[in-house]
C-alpha positions as CSV (number, residue, x, y, z in Angstrom):
1,M,0.0,0.1,0.0
2,L,1.4,3.4,-0.9
3,I,0.8,6.1,1.4
4,R,0.8,9.6,-0.2
5,R,2.4,12.3,1.8
6,A,1.1,15.7,1.3
7,H,3.8,18.1,0.3
8,N,3.4,21.6,1.7
9,H,5.0,24.1,-0.9
10,K,3.9,27.2,0.9
11,G,6.7,29.4,1.6
12,T,9.0,27.9,-1.0
13,T,8.2,30.6,-3.5
14,V,9.0,33.3,-1.0
15,V,12.3,31.8,-0.1
16,E,13.3,31.3,-3.8
17,L,12.4,35.0,-4.4
18,A,14.4,36.1,-1.3
19,L,17.4,34.2,-2.8
20,V,17.1,35.4,-6.4
21,L,15.7,38.9,-6.0
22,P,19.0,40.5,-4.9
23,F,20.9,39.2,-7.7
24,F,18.2,40.1,-10.2
25,L,18.1,43.7,-8.9
26,L,22.0,43.9,-9.0
27,L,21.9,42.9,-12.6
28,I,19.1,45.5,-13.5
29,F,20.8,48.4,-11.6
30,G,24.2,47.3,-13.0
31,I,22.8,47.5,-16.6
32,I,21.3,51.0,-15.9
33,D,24.6,52.2,-14.1
34,F,26.9,51.0,-16.8
35,G,24.6,52.1,-19.5
36,W,24.6,55.6,-18.1
37,Y,28.5,55.4,-17.8
38,F,28.8,54.4,-21.5
39,F,26.3,57.2,-22.5
40,I,28.4,59.7,-20.7
41,E,31.7,58.4,-22.2
42,H,30.4,58.4,-25.6
43,T,28.9,62.0,-25.2
44,L,32.3,63.2,-24.0
45,Q,34.0,61.6,-27.0
46,Y,31.5,63.3,-29.3
47,A,31.9,66.7,-27.6
48,T,35.7,66.6,-27.7
49,R,35.6,65.6,-31.4
50,E,33.4,68.5,-32.2
51,G,35.7,70.9,-30.3
52,T,38.7,69.4,-32.0
53,R,37.0,70.0,-35.5
54,L,36.6,73.6,-34.7
55,A,40.1,73.8,-33.5
56,L,42.0,72.3,-36.4
57,V,40.5,74.8,-38.9
58,G,41.3,77.8,-36.8
59,G,37.7,78.7,-36.3
60,S,36.3,80.8,-33.5
61,L,32.7,81.5,-32.3
62,Q,30.8,84.7,-31.3
63,G,30.0,85.0,-27.6
64,K,26.5,85.8,-26.2
65,D,27.3,89.4,-26.5
66,G,28.1,89.2,-30.2
67,N,31.9,89.7,-29.8
68,P,34.3,87.1,-31.2
69,M,35.6,84.6,-28.7
70,T,39.3,83.5,-28.7
71,R,40.0,80.2,-30.4
72,E,40.6,78.4,-27.0
73,D,37.3,79.9,-25.6
74,S,35.5,78.7,-28.7
75,I,36.8,75.1,-28.3
76,I,35.9,75.0,-24.7
77,S,32.4,76.4,-25.3
78,T,31.8,73.9,-28.1
79,I,32.9,71.0,-26.0
80,K,30.7,72.1,-22.9
81,E,27.7,72.8,-25.1
82,N,27.9,69.4,-26.8
83,A,28.6,67.6,-23.5
84,S,25.7,69.3,-21.5
85,L,23.3,66.7,-22.8
86,A,24.9,64.1,-20.3
87,V,26.9,66.0,-17.8
88,N,27.0,69.4,-16.0
89,P,29.4,71.4,-18.2
90,S,31.0,73.1,-15.2
91,S,32.2,69.7,-13.9
92,L,34.4,69.1,-17.0
93,S,38.2,69.6,-17.0
94,I,39.4,70.8,-20.6
95,Y,42.9,70.9,-21.6
96,I,44.2,72.3,-24.9
97,F,48.0,72.0,-25.5
98,P,50.6,71.6,-28.2
99,I,52.5,68.3,-28.6
100,G,55.6,67.3,-30.5
101,D,56.1,65.2,-33.6
102,D,56.4,62.1,-31.1
103,Y,52.7,62.7,-30.1
104,K,53.6,62.6,-26.4
105,D,52.0,64.8,-23.9
106,P,54.2,67.5,-22.3
107,G,55.0,67.0,-18.7
108,N,52.9,70.0,-17.5
109,W,49.7,69.6,-19.5
110,Q,47.7,69.3,-16.4
111,D,49.1,72.4,-14.8
112,P,46.2,74.4,-13.4
113,N,48.2,77.6,-13.9
114,S,48.7,77.1,-17.6
115,K,46.3,78.7,-19.9
116,P,44.8,76.6,-22.9
117,D,46.8,77.0,-26.1
118,A,45.2,76.2,-29.5
119,G,48.5,76.6,-31.2
120,S,49.5,78.2,-34.5
121,P,49.0,76.9,-38.1
122,G,50.6,73.6,-38.8
123,Q,51.3,72.8,-35.2
124,Y,50.3,69.5,-33.6
125,M,47.8,69.8,-30.8
126,R,45.8,67.8,-28.4
127,V,42.4,68.4,-26.7
128,K,41.6,66.3,-23.5
129,T,38.2,66.4,-21.7
130,Q,38.0,64.7,-18.2
131,Y,34.9,64.0,-16.1
132,T,34.7,62.1,-12.9
133,Y,31.9,59.6,-12.9
134,K,30.2,58.7,-9.6
135,F,28.3,55.4,-9.8
136,L,24.7,55.4,-8.9
137,T,24.6,52.0,-7.2
138,P,26.8,51.9,-4.1
139,L,27.5,48.1,-4.5
140,I,28.9,48.7,-8.0
141,G,30.7,51.8,-6.9
142,A,32.4,49.8,-4.3
143,L,34.2,48.0,-7.0
144,F,36.1,51.3,-7.8
145,T,38.2,53.5,-5.6
146,G,35.9,56.0,-4.0
147,G,33.0,54.9,-6.1
148,T,34.2,57.0,-9.0
149,I,36.1,56.5,-12.3
150,L,37.8,59.1,-14.5
151,I,36.4,59.3,-18.0
152,E,38.7,60.9,-20.4
153,A,38.2,61.8,-24.1
154,Q,40.8,63.2,-26.3
155,G,41.5,64.4,-29.8
156,T,44.9,64.9,-31.5
157,Y,45.1,66.9,-34.6
158,R,47.4,69.1,-36.7
159,N,46.2,72.7,-37.2
160,E,45.3,73.6,-40.8
161,L,47.3,76.2,-42.5
162,F,44.7,78.9,-41.6
163,D,45.4,82.6,-41.6
164,T,46.0,84.1,-38.2
């Protein structure tokens, strides 16, 4: 004679949910966090490229008051305007400096006292844009020092032979 035992499955679903839900939420928030990170990174690359395009032809823009801006201010303004979709433009660090034929950065390129220099016609130049990204999810941020990572976009170009 077979005796059937009644199995009580009540509570099993709750236990399974309690075990799986944290990993599922980590996956969802990780996708959102890294998606936002890559969006910002791509936006900074685009903004830096647009600033570099303006720089290499020797172009300059007009300010809000209608007066012409310097080339350096025009480059910075272009980068900030294009990056404003993803980040606060005031949180960007933008560097514009000449480089040699070896394409190496000079030792003082991050010196806060040096002014941006868009260079002269035919000169090799570099534009670097930096932004410190803070992860939205604390658990993912814990994988990085201070919960932040530095995003850097750069463009290297040779100035066209424009008229100064």
